[in-house]
NUVEXFI-391498 format. One record per residue (C-alpha): residue number from 1; residue in three letters; x, y negated, z. Coordinates in steps of 0.5 Angstrom, whole numbers, always signed. Each point is the difference from the previous one (the first is absolute). Layout:
% residues N
num: NUM	residu: ALA	px: X	py: Y	pz: Z
...
% end
This chain:
% residues 282
num: 1	residu: UNK	px: -44	py: +47	pz: +73
num: 2	residu: UNK	px: +3	py: -3	pz: -7
num: 3	residu: UNK	px: +7	py: +1	pz: -3
num: 4	residu: UNK	px: +0	py: -7	pz: -2
num: 5	residu: UNK	px: +6	py: -4	pz: +3
num: 6	residu: UNK	px: -1	py: -7	pz: -3
num: 7	residu: UNK	px: -6	py: -2	pz: -4
num: 8	residu: UNK	px: +0	py: -7	pz: -4
num: 9	residu: UNK	px: -6	py: -3	pz: -3
num: 10	residu: UNK	px: -1	py: -6	pz: -4
num: 11	residu: UNK	px: +6	py: -3	pz: +4
num: 12	residu: UNK	px: +1	py: -7	pz: -3
num: 13	residu: UNK	px: +5	py: -5	pz: +4
num: 14	residu: UNK	px: +2	py: -8	pz: -1
num: 15	residu: UNK	px: +5	py: -3	pz: +5
num: 16	residu: UNK	px: -2	py: -7	pz: +2
num: 17	residu: UNK	px: +1	py: -6	pz: -4
num: 18	residu: UNK	px: +1	py: +4	pz: -6
num: 19	residu: UNK	px: -4	py: +0	pz: -7
num: 20	residu: UNK	px: +1	py: +7	pz: -2
num: 21	residu: UNK	px: -2	py: +7	pz: +4
num: 22	residu: UNK	px: +6	py: +4	pz: +1
num: 23	residu: UNK	px: -4	py: +6	pz: +1
num: 24	residu: UNK	px: -6	py: +2	pz: -5
num: 25	residu: UNK	px: -5	py: +5	pz: +1
num: 26	residu: UNK	px: +5	py: +6	pz: +2
num: 27	residu: UNK	px: -3	py: +7	pz: +1
num: 28	residu: UNK	px: +4	py: +6	pz: +2
num: 29	residu: UNK	px: -1	py: +6	pz: +5
num: 30	residu: UNK	px: +6	py: +4	pz: +3
num: 31	residu: UNK	px: -1	py: +6	pz: +4
num: 32	residu: UNK	px: +4	py: +2	pz: +6
num: 33	residu: UNK	px: +7	py: +4	pz: -2
num: 34	residu: UNK	px: +0	py: -4	pz: -6
num: 35	residu: UNK	px: +6	py: -5	pz: -2
num: 36	residu: UNK	px: -2	py: -6	pz: -4
num: 37	residu: UNK	px: +5	py: -4	pz: -4
num: 38	residu: UNK	px: -2	py: -7	pz: -2
num: 39	residu: UNK	px: +4	py: -3	pz: -6
num: 40	residu: UNK	px: -1	py: -7	pz: -3
num: 41	residu: UNK	px: +4	py: -6	pz: -3
num: 42	residu: UNK	px: +2	py: -5	pz: +5
num: 43	residu: UNK	px: -6	py: -4	pz: +3
num: 44	residu: UNK	px: -5	py: +5	pz: -2
num: 45	residu: UNK	px: -3	py: +0	pz: +7
num: 46	residu: UNK	px: +4	py: +6	pz: +3
num: 47	residu: UNK	px: +2	py: -2	pz: +6
num: 48	residu: UNK	px: -7	py: -4	pz: +2
num: 49	residu: UNK	px: -3	py: +7	pz: -2
num: 50	residu: UNK	px: +4	py: +3	pz: +5
num: 51	residu: UNK	px: -2	py: -5	pz: +6
num: 52	residu: UNK	px: -7	py: +1	pz: -2
num: 53	residu: UNK	px: +1	py: +7	pz: +2
num: 54	residu: UNK	px: +2	py: -1	pz: +7
num: 55	residu: UNK	px: -4	py: -6	pz: +2
num: 56	residu: UNK	px: +5	py: -5	pz: -1
num: 57	residu: UNK	px: -4	py: -3	pz: -5
num: 58	residu: UNK	px: -4	py: -4	pz: +1
num: 59	residu: UNK	px: +0	py: +1	pz: +8
num: 60	residu: UNK	px: +7	py: -3	pz: +0
num: 61	residu: UNK	px: +1	py: -3	pz: -6
num: 62	residu: UNK	px: -5	py: -4	pz: -2
num: 63	residu: UNK	px: -5	py: +0	pz: -7
num: 64	residu: UNK	px: -6	py: +2	pz: -2
num: 65	residu: UNK	px: -1	py: +7	pz: -1
num: 66	residu: UNK	px: -6	py: +3	pz: -3
num: 67	residu: UNK	px: -1	py: +8	pz: -1
num: 68	residu: UNK	px: +1	py: +5	pz: +5
num: 69	residu: UNK	px: +7	py: +4	pz: +2
num: 70	residu: UNK	px: -2	py: +6	pz: +5
num: 71	residu: UNK	px: +6	py: +4	pz: +3
num: 72	residu: UNK	px: -2	py: +6	pz: +3
num: 73	residu: UNK	px: -7	py: -2	pz: -1
num: 74	residu: UNK	px: +1	py: -6	pz: +4
num: 75	residu: UNK	px: -2	py: -7	pz: -4
num: 76	residu: UNK	px: +6	py: -5	pz: +1
num: 77	residu: UNK	px: -5	py: -5	pz: +1
num: 78	residu: UNK	px: -3	py: +2	pz: +6
num: 79	residu: UNK	px: +7	py: +3	pz: +3
num: 80	residu: UNK	px: +5	py: -4	pz: +4
num: 81	residu: UNK	px: +8	py: +1	pz: -3
num: 82	residu: UNK	px: +2	py: +3	pz: +7
num: 83	residu: UNK	px: -5	py: +6	pz: -1
num: 84	residu: UNK	px: +2	py: +0	pz: -8
num: 85	residu: UNK	px: +7	py: +0	pz: +2
num: 86	residu: UNK	px: -1	py: +7	pz: +4
num: 87	residu: UNK	px: -2	py: +3	pz: -6
num: 88	residu: UNK	px: +4	py: -4	pz: -5
num: 89	residu: UNK	px: +8	py: -1	pz: +0
num: 90	residu: UNK	px: +3	py: -5	pz: -4
num: 91	residu: UNK	px: +8	py: +0	pz: -2
num: 92	residu: UNK	px: +2	py: -6	pz: -4
num: 93	residu: UNK	px: +5	py: -2	pz: -5
num: 94	residu: UNK	px: +6	py: -1	pz: +5
num: 95	residu: UNK	px: +1	py: +4	pz: +5
num: 96	residu: UNK	px: +4	py: -4	pz: +5
num: 97	residu: UNK	px: -6	py: -5	pz: +0
num: 98	residu: UNK	px: -3	py: +6	pz: +4
num: 99	residu: UNK	px: +6	py: +2	pz: +4
num: 100	residu: UNK	px: +0	py: -4	pz: +7
num: 101	residu: UNK	px: +3	py: +5	pz: +5
num: 102	residu: UNK	px: +7	py: +2	pz: +3
num: 103	residu: UNK	px: +0	py: +7	pz: -2
num: 104	residu: UNK	px: -4	py: +5	pz: -4
num: 105	residu: UNK	px: -4	py: +3	pz: +5
num: 106	residu: UNK	px: -2	py: -7	pz: +3
num: 107	residu: UNK	px: -2	py: -2	pz: -7
num: 108	residu: UNK	px: -5	py: +6	pz: -1
num: 109	residu: UNK	px: -2	py: -1	pz: +7
num: 110	residu: UNK	px: -2	py: -7	pz: -1
num: 111	residu: UNK	px: -7	py: +1	pz: -4
num: 112	residu: UNK	px: -2	py: +6	pz: +4
num: 113	residu: UNK	px: +1	py: -5	pz: +7
num: 114	residu: UNK	px: -5	py: -4	pz: -3
num: 115	residu: UNK	px: -5	py: +5	pz: -1
num: 116	residu: UNK	px: +1	py: +3	pz: +7
num: 117	residu: UNK	px: +3	py: +6	pz: -2
num: 118	residu: UNK	px: +2	py: +4	pz: +6
num: 119	residu: UNK	px: +8	py: +1	pz: +1
num: 120	residu: UNK	px: +0	py: +7	pz: +0
num: 121	residu: UNK	px: -4	py: +0	pz: -7
num: 122	residu: UNK	px: +5	py: -6	pz: -2
num: 123	residu: UNK	px: +6	py: +5	pz: +1
num: 124	residu: UNK	px: -4	py: +5	pz: -4
num: 125	residu: UNK	px: -2	py: -4	pz: -6
num: 126	residu: UNK	px: +7	py: -3	pz: +0
num: 127	residu: UNK	px: +3	py: +6	pz: -1
num: 128	residu: UNK	px: -5	py: +2	pz: -5
num: 129	residu: UNK	px: +0	py: -6	pz: -5
num: 130	residu: UNK	px: +8	py: +0	pz: +0
num: 131	residu: UNK	px: +0	py: +7	pz: -2
num: 132	residu: UNK	px: -6	py: -2	pz: -6
num: 133	residu: UNK	px: +5	py: -5	pz: -3
num: 134	residu: UNK	px: +7	py: +3	pz: +1
num: 135	residu: UNK	px: +2	py: -4	pz: +6
num: 136	residu: UNK	px: +1	py: +5	pz: +6
num: 137	residu: UNK	px: +6	py: -1	pz: +4
num: 138	residu: UNK	px: +0	py: -8	pz: -1
num: 139	residu: UNK	px: -4	py: -2	pz: +6
num: 140	residu: UNK	px: +5	py: -4	pz: +3
num: 141	residu: UNK	px: +3	py: -4	pz: -6
num: 142	residu: UNK	px: -2	py: -7	pz: -2
num: 143	residu: UNK	px: -5	py: -1	pz: -5
num: 144	residu: UNK	px: +5	py: -5	pz: -3
num: 145	residu: UNK	px: +6	py: +6	pz: -1
num: 146	residu: UNK	px: -5	py: +4	pz: -5
num: 147	residu: UNK	px: +1	py: -1	pz: -7
num: 148	residu: UNK	px: -6	py: -3	pz: -4
num: 149	residu: UNK	px: -3	py: +7	pz: -1
num: 150	residu: UNK	px: +0	py: +2	pz: +7
num: 151	residu: UNK	px: -3	py: -7	pz: +2
num: 152	residu: UNK	px: -6	py: +2	pz: -5
num: 153	residu: UNK	px: +0	py: +7	pz: +3
num: 154	residu: UNK	px: +0	py: -3	pz: +7
num: 155	residu: UNK	px: -6	py: -5	pz: -1
num: 156	residu: UNK	px: -4	py: +5	pz: -3
num: 157	residu: UNK	px: +2	py: +5	pz: +6
num: 158	residu: UNK	px: -2	py: -6	pz: +4
num: 159	residu: UNK	px: -7	py: +0	pz: -3
num: 160	residu: UNK	px: -1	py: +7	pz: +0
num: 161	residu: UNK	px: +1	py: +1	pz: +7
num: 162	residu: UNK	px: -6	py: -4	pz: +1
num: 163	residu: UNK	px: -4	py: +6	pz: -4
num: 164	residu: UNK	px: -4	py: -4	pz: -5
num: 165	residu: UNK	px: -3	py: +4	pz: -5
num: 166	residu: UNK	px: +1	py: -5	pz: -6
num: 167	residu: UNK	px: +7	py: -3	pz: -1
num: 168	residu: UNK	px: +1	py: -6	pz: -5
num: 169	residu: UNK	px: +7	py: -2	pz: -3
num: 170	residu: UNK	px: +1	py: -6	pz: -3
num: 171	residu: UNK	px: +6	py: +0	pz: -5
num: 172	residu: UNK	px: +4	py: +4	pz: +5
num: 173	residu: UNK	px: +6	py: +2	pz: -5
num: 174	residu: UNK	px: +1	py: -7	pz: -3
num: 175	residu: UNK	px: +6	py: -1	pz: +4
num: 176	residu: UNK	px: +3	py: +7	pz: +0
num: 177	residu: UNK	px: +5	py: +4	pz: -4
num: 178	residu: UNK	px: -2	py: +6	pz: -4
num: 179	residu: UNK	px: +2	py: +5	pz: +6
num: 180	residu: UNK	px: -4	py: -5	pz: +5
num: 181	residu: UNK	px: -7	py: +0	pz: -5
num: 182	residu: UNK	px: +1	py: +8	pz: +0
num: 183	residu: UNK	px: +0	py: +0	pz: +8
num: 184	residu: UNK	px: -7	py: -4	pz: +0
num: 185	residu: UNK	px: -3	py: +4	pz: -5
num: 186	residu: UNK	px: +1	py: +6	pz: +3
num: 187	residu: UNK	px: -3	py: -3	pz: +7
num: 188	residu: UNK	px: -6	py: -1	pz: -4
num: 189	residu: UNK	px: +0	py: +7	pz: -3
num: 190	residu: UNK	px: +0	py: +2	pz: +7
num: 191	residu: UNK	px: -6	py: -4	pz: +2
num: 192	residu: UNK	px: -4	py: +5	pz: -4
num: 193	residu: UNK	px: +2	py: +6	pz: +5
num: 194	residu: UNK	px: -4	py: -4	pz: +5
num: 195	residu: UNK	px: -6	py: -1	pz: -4
num: 196	residu: UNK	px: +2	py: -8	pz: +0
num: 197	residu: UNK	px: -2	py: -4	pz: -6
num: 198	residu: UNK	px: +5	py: -4	pz: -3
num: 199	residu: UNK	px: +0	py: -7	pz: -4
num: 200	residu: UNK	px: +6	py: -3	pz: -3
num: 201	residu: UNK	px: +1	py: -6	pz: -4
num: 202	residu: UNK	px: +6	py: +1	pz: -4
num: 203	residu: UNK	px: +4	py: -1	pz: -7
num: 204	residu: UNK	px: +3	py: +6	pz: +0
num: 205	residu: UNK	px: -4	py: +4	pz: -5
num: 206	residu: UNK	px: +4	py: +6	pz: -1
num: 207	residu: UNK	px: -1	py: +1	pz: +8
num: 208	residu: UNK	px: -7	py: -2	pz: +0
num: 209	residu: UNK	px: -2	py: +5	pz: -5
num: 210	residu: UNK	px: +4	py: +6	pz: +3
num: 211	residu: UNK	px: -3	py: -2	pz: +7
num: 212	residu: UNK	px: -7	py: -3	pz: +0
num: 213	residu: UNK	px: -6	py: +4	pz: -1
num: 214	residu: UNK	px: -4	py: -6	pz: -3
num: 215	residu: UNK	px: +2	py: -7	pz: -3
num: 216	residu: UNK	px: -3	py: -6	pz: +0
num: 217	residu: UNK	px: +2	py: -5	pz: -6
num: 218	residu: UNK	px: -1	py: -8	pz: +2
num: 219	residu: UNK	px: +0	py: -6	pz: -4
num: 220	residu: UNK	px: -2	py: -7	pz: +1
num: 221	residu: UNK	px: -4	py: +3	pz: +6
num: 222	residu: UNK	px: -4	py: +5	pz: -4
num: 223	residu: UNK	px: +1	py: +8	pz: +0
num: 224	residu: UNK	px: +2	py: +2	pz: -7
num: 225	residu: UNK	px: +1	py: +7	pz: +1
num: 226	residu: UNK	px: -1	py: +5	pz: +6
num: 227	residu: UNK	px: +1	py: +7	pz: +0
num: 228	residu: UNK	px: +5	py: +6	pz: +0
num: 229	residu: UNK	px: +7	py: -2	pz: -2
num: 230	residu: UNK	px: -1	py: +4	pz: -7
num: 231	residu: UNK	px: -7	py: -4	pz: -1
num: 232	residu: UNK	px: +4	py: -7	pz: +1
num: 233	residu: UNK	px: +7	py: +1	pz: -2
num: 234	residu: UNK	px: -2	py: +3	pz: -7
num: 235	residu: UNK	px: -4	py: -7	pz: -1
num: 236	residu: UNK	px: +7	py: -2	pz: -4
num: 237	residu: UNK	px: -4	py: -6	pz: -4
num: 238	residu: UNK	px: -4	py: -2	pz: +6
num: 239	residu: UNK	px: +7	py: +0	pz: +4
num: 240	residu: UNK	px: +3	py: -4	pz: -5
num: 241	residu: UNK	px: -5	py: -5	pz: +0
num: 242	residu: UNK	px: +1	py: -1	pz: +7
num: 243	residu: UNK	px: +8	py: +0	pz: -1
num: 244	residu: UNK	px: +0	py: +5	pz: +4
num: 245	residu: UNK	px: +5	py: +7	pz: +0
num: 246	residu: UNK	px: -2	py: +7	pz: -1
num: 247	residu: UNK	px: +4	py: +5	pz: +3
num: 248	residu: UNK	px: +6	py: +1	pz: -5
num: 249	residu: UNK	px: -2	py: +7	pz: -2
num: 250	residu: UNK	px: -7	py: -2	pz: -1
num: 251	residu: UNK	px: +3	py: -6	pz: -5
num: 252	residu: UNK	px: +4	py: +5	pz: -3
num: 253	residu: UNK	px: -5	py: +5	pz: -2
num: 254	residu: UNK	px: -4	py: -6	pz: -2
num: 255	residu: UNK	px: +5	py: -2	pz: -5
num: 256	residu: UNK	px: +2	py: +7	pz: -2
num: 257	residu: UNK	px: -8	py: +1	pz: -2
num: 258	residu: UNK	px: +0	py: -6	pz: -4
num: 259	residu: UNK	px: +7	py: +1	pz: -3
num: 260	residu: UNK	px: -1	py: +7	pz: -3
num: 261	residu: UNK	px: -8	py: +0	pz: +0
num: 262	residu: UNK	px: +0	py: +5	pz: +5
num: 263	residu: UNK	px: -5	py: +2	pz: +5
num: 264	residu: UNK	px: +4	py: +2	pz: +7
num: 265	residu: UNK	px: -4	py: -2	pz: +6
num: 266	residu: UNK	px: +2	py: -6	pz: +4
num: 267	residu: UNK	px: +3	py: +2	pz: +6
num: 268	residu: UNK	px: +2	py: -4	pz: +7
num: 269	residu: UNK	px: +6	py: +4	pz: +2
num: 270	residu: UNK	px: +5	py: +4	pz: -3
num: 271	residu: UNK	px: -3	py: +7	pz: +2
num: 272	residu: UNK	px: -6	py: -2	pz: -3
num: 273	residu: UNK	px: +4	py: -2	pz: -6
num: 274	residu: UNK	px: +3	py: +6	pz: -1
num: 275	residu: UNK	px: -6	py: +4	pz: +0
num: 276	residu: UNK	px: -3	py: -5	pz: -5
num: 277	residu: UNK	px: +6	py: +1	pz: -5
num: 278	residu: UNK	px: -1	py: +8	pz: +1
num: 279	residu: UNK	px: -7	py: +0	pz: -2
num: 280	residu: UNK	px: +1	py: -5	pz: -6
num: 281	residu: UNK	px: +5	py: +5	pz: -3
num: 282	residu: UNK	px: -3	py: +7	pz: +3
% end
């Protein structure tokens, strides 16, 4: 059995009544246990790409799709959205739009009920998913009584309880304060412990660089870069052309090299930067 969680081949998509394709010849592969960060300017096609990965495009949101998307070796063009949803979970930008039940335990049970999960198994999964997102003991609380970061963690727990092998998060931290953002990324990191695959769309390049294994840069529907955080975020000139930011420490090293004519290796985290400076002066 292949270790490929997602494979995208020559994916092109155009919405009805539009003149231009929103996605243009997209190609990449993501393996189980990897976390992918998708970055790009507004209107680059990031959310459309995410919806292609769970079958909402083009089965629910119509348009002309060419190319192939394989999720766990299943072609989304030949698989129903219901079947894909058993493997791919989706967390949206605003968690309150996903929350509809009176208590937290009822919220997590709702999705499992739609899948026909037995009651005893539901109880076990509710407990496990709350532990995974740090909300143990909150079972009887109202979702509306939670902070923004806690609501987002609840939305994630509700998806995780359905046991998807792939989790997609579309800008889950844009409405959160720094504490809430850290909470969401800590949960994202925990996915790896369960060999789950994570895909996150976000503008938080500092966190993306720290938590993600692969980075995909989209602009005007095209892949401009794909690789490890180091491979992508050290392409400073490309990022500048796209009006995207590199992590602050990467930008600092880049300017340091230019100003002092040095050759310190560009790094994407503070720890890597310290090692780079030590190598430069030893």
